[in-house]
C-alpha positions in Angstrom: 0.0 0.0 0.0 1.5 3.3 -1.0 1.0 6.3 1.2 0.7 9.9 0.1 2.8 12.7 1.5 -0.3 13.9 3.5 -0.6 10.4 5.0 3.0 10.5 6.1 2.7 14.0 7.5 -0.3 13.0 9.6 1.5 9.9 10.9 4.5 11.9 11.8 2.3 14.5 13.6 0.6 11.6 15.6 4.0 10.2 16.5 5.3 13.5 17.6 2.3 13.9 20.0 2.8 10.4 21.3 6.5 11.1 21.9 5.8 14.4 23.6 3.4 12.6 26.0 5.6 9.6 26.8 6.7 9.4 30.4 9.8 7.2 30.6 9.2 6.4 34.2 5.8 4.8 33.5 6.3 3.5 30.0 6.0 -0.2 29.6 9.0 -1.5 27.8 9.1 -4.9 26.2 12.1 -7.1 26.4 13.7 -7.3 22.9 16.5 -9.8 23.5 14.9 -12.2 21.1 14.6 -9.6 18.3 18.2 -8.5 19.0 19.3 -12.2 18.5 17.3 -12.3 15.2 19.1 -9.1 14.0 22.5 -10.4 15.0 21.9 -13.8 13.3 20.7 -12.0 10.2 23.8 -9.8 10.1 26.0 -12.9 10.6 24.3 -14.6 7.6 24.9 -11.5 5.4 28.5 -11.4 6.4 28.9 -15.2 5.8 27.2 -14.8 2.4 29.6 -12.0 1.4 32.6 -14.1 2.6 31.3 -17.1 0.6 30.9 -15.0 -2.6 34.4 -13.6 -2.2 35.8 -17.1 -1.7 34.0 -18.4 -4.8 35.3 -15.5 -6.8 38.9 -16.2 -5.6 38.5 -19.9 -6.4 37.3 -19.0 -9.9 40.2 -16.5 -10.3 42.5 -19.5 -9.6 40.9 -21.4 -12.4 38.9 -23.8 -10.1 36.0 -25.4 -11.9 32.4 -25.1 -10.8 32.5 -28.8 -10.1 35.4 -28.3 -7.7 33.6 -25.5 -6.0 30.4 -27.6 -5.8 32.4 -30.3 -4.0 33.8 -27.7 -1.6 30.3 -26.4 -1.0 29.0 -29.9 -0.3 26.6 -29.8 -3.2 25.4 -33.3 -4.1 26.6 -34.5 -7.6 24.4 -33.4 -10.5 23.0 -30.4 -8.7 24.4 -27.0 -9.6 25.4 -24.6 -6.7 23.4 -21.5 -6.1 25.8 -18.6 -5.6 24.5 -15.1 -5.8 
């Protein structure tokens, strides 16, 4: 769903009123440890994917075949690797 500039302005105004009326001493704050763990795991996956892509690129630069790379990736025979 696309929002118009007016929709966004109204939402921003509502948020500003809520923020102005927020009392940190009485605000109920949810524990977010589980969400922080999700974010950290997601970041680790992105980092690992980037390292994998670089390693595959290096292997190809050293004239390694896609079959050799597939073996290193643990891809079953006859199934091409999926590298982004």
